[in-house]
N, C-alpha and C positions, 0 to 999 in steps of 0.2 A: 793395338799392341806396340806400334812404333812410338807413340806418345809415351807409353810406360817405359820402354827401353830408354828413351831419351831422358825421362825423369830419373831412372836408375843411374844412368851415366853421369848426370849432373850431380847427384848426391855423392857418387863415388869420387868425382873430381874435388868436391869440397872436403870430403873426409880424408883425402890423401894429400901428400906433398906438404907444401908450406901452409902455415896458418892462414885460413881463409879470411878475407876482408869482410867488413860489415855488409856491404851490398851484395857480395857473393852469398852470404848466409841468407839474406832476405830472398835473393833470387832462387836459392836452392830449396825453398819451401818453408821458410821460417818467417812469415809475415809478422809474427808477434814482436820481433825485434824492432820493427818500425812502428807498429800500431800501439804497443804498450807504452813507449815514451810519449807518443802523441797523446794518448788518453790521459796520461799523468799531467801533461802540460795543460790540456783542456780542462781537467778537474781543478787545477790551480786557478785558471781563469774564472771558472764558475764560482769558486769560493770568493775570489777577489771582488765580485760584484757587490757583496754586502759592505765591506769596509769602504769601498769607493763611493757607494751611495750614502753611507753614514757620514763620510767626510765631505759630502756635497760636491764631489768631483764629477759624478754623473747624476743626471736627474731621473734616470729610469729606475723605477722601483723593481728590485730583482724578482721577487715573487715567483710566478710561473716560468719566467725566463731562466732563472737560476735552475729550477727543477728540470727544465727541458735540456739545458746545457749538460747537467750531470747525467741525465738518462741517455739523451741522444748523442752526446759527445764522449763524455768520460766512460760511462759503462759500455757503450756500443764499441768503442775502440778495443776494449779488453775482450769483449765477446767475439768480435771479429778476429782479433789476434789469436785467441785460443782456438776457436773453431777452424779458422783458416789454416792453422798449423796442424791440429790434431785430426780433423776429419779426413783429409786426403790420406793420411798415414793409416788410419783405422781401416779405410776401405781400399787401400792400395790403388789409389787413382792419381792422376797428374796433379801436382801441387799448384797453388796460386803463383802466378808469375810476378816478377818485380813490378811490372807496369800495373798489374791489377792491385797489388798491395799499395802502390803509390796512389792509384786512383781512389781507392777506399779511404786512405788517410786524408787526401785532399778534400774528398766529399764530406767526410765527418767534420773536418775543420771548417768547411763552408757552412755546414749546419750551425755550428757554434757561432760563427761570425754573424749569421743572419739573426740568430736568437739574441746575441749580444746587442744588436742594433734594434731590437724590438720588432723584428719582422717574423712574428710567430708563425703565421700561415706558411710563408715561404720556407721557413726553417723546418716545419713539420713535413711539408711536401718533399723537400730534398732528402730528409731523413727516411721517409717512406720509400722513395725511389732508391736510395743507397742500400737500405736493408733488403729490398726486393731484389736488387741486382746481385747482392752478395749471396742470397739464398739461390738465385738462379745460377750463379757461377758454380757453386758447390753441387746443386741438384743435377745440372747437366753432366758433370763429372761422375756423379754417383750412378746415374742412369746408364751412361755409356761404357764406363770402365770398371765399375766396382768388382771386386773379387770376394767381398764379404758384406755383411750387414752391420749396421751400427749396434752398439750395446743397447739392450732393451730400455735402460733408463734414459737414453737419448730422446725417447718420446717426449720427455718433459722439456728437453731443449727445444723441440719443435713447437711444443705448446707455448713456450716463452716467446718465441719469435712471432707466432701467430697472435699472441697477446699484444705485442708491440705494433704489428701491422693493423689490427683491428682497432686498438686504442688510438692510434694516430689518425685513422680515418674519422673516428667519432670527434676528435678534437679539432680537426680541420673543418668539419661540418659545423661544429659549435662556434668556431671562430667566424665563419662567413655567414651562417644563418642560425643565430642563437636559439630560435624557437622551432627549428625543424625537427629536432630530436627530443624525445622526452628527457627530463632532467636526470632520471635514473640511468638511462643509457649513456649519457655524457659522463656521469660519475663512474659508472662501470668502466667505460673506456679509459678514463684517467687512472683508475686503480690498476687496470690491466697494463697500461703503459708504464706507470711508476713502480708497480710492485710485482705483478705477474711476470713482466719482462725480465726482471732481475731474479726472482725467487725460483722460478721453474728451472732455468738453466743451472743455477747453483745446485739445486737438488739433484738434477740429472747427471751433471758432471761429477758431483761429489760422490754419488753412489758408485761411480766407475773408478774414480781416482783415489779416494781415501784408502781403500783396501790395498792398492798398489803402493801408496806412500808408506804404509805401516807394515808391508810385507805379509798381509793377511790373505787368505783364500777368499776372493770375492765371488759373489753370485752373478757378476756381470761378465764372467769369462766363459766364453763358449768356443768350440772349434769353428774354423772358418766354414761359412755356409752361405749359399746364395738365396736361401729362403729364410723368412722371418721366423 
């Protein structure tokens, strides 16, 4: 309860008085303000791999490295930024701290740096650890402090994250031991990482947000409850 009172006081300080500064907003529970710009910059870097290779400035063929940067860097920054901001508010739990937001931003940037330099296995491993740590940070808050349950469509968000974790494991195994897993499993893992990780959260969040954007009565609105 003390953590929740501290969280409420922090939001009150930001919303009152003079206009809050950028880092005050990040520290007050809006990590998207940091992670969204980071994701946009990482997306630009991922796209730049192709012209740099075409102009023979770099010798590394983008291929899978470009795909990894866009999924593990660009997309992940936006997923973490949105969920890190919305999830604590939906469940009324303590928000991510500024240090946590900075840590996730640095970790995602490190993933992109590794993939940019052709270190696919290390990049995948750091991505797996970063995403797992993010889920753990939100999960602990939800278990200890929640006053509500997420909207039902957020099951799809969970499926998307599980798709990324499973898909990354298969790709790491395929990188180190190409013949250990059947080809179908490796292909499935790649599809889950590249497509399921993106499409499941979009469907889950869209079902909750679109009705709010257009002022419609959504089917994802329920009274506060501690039971599913």
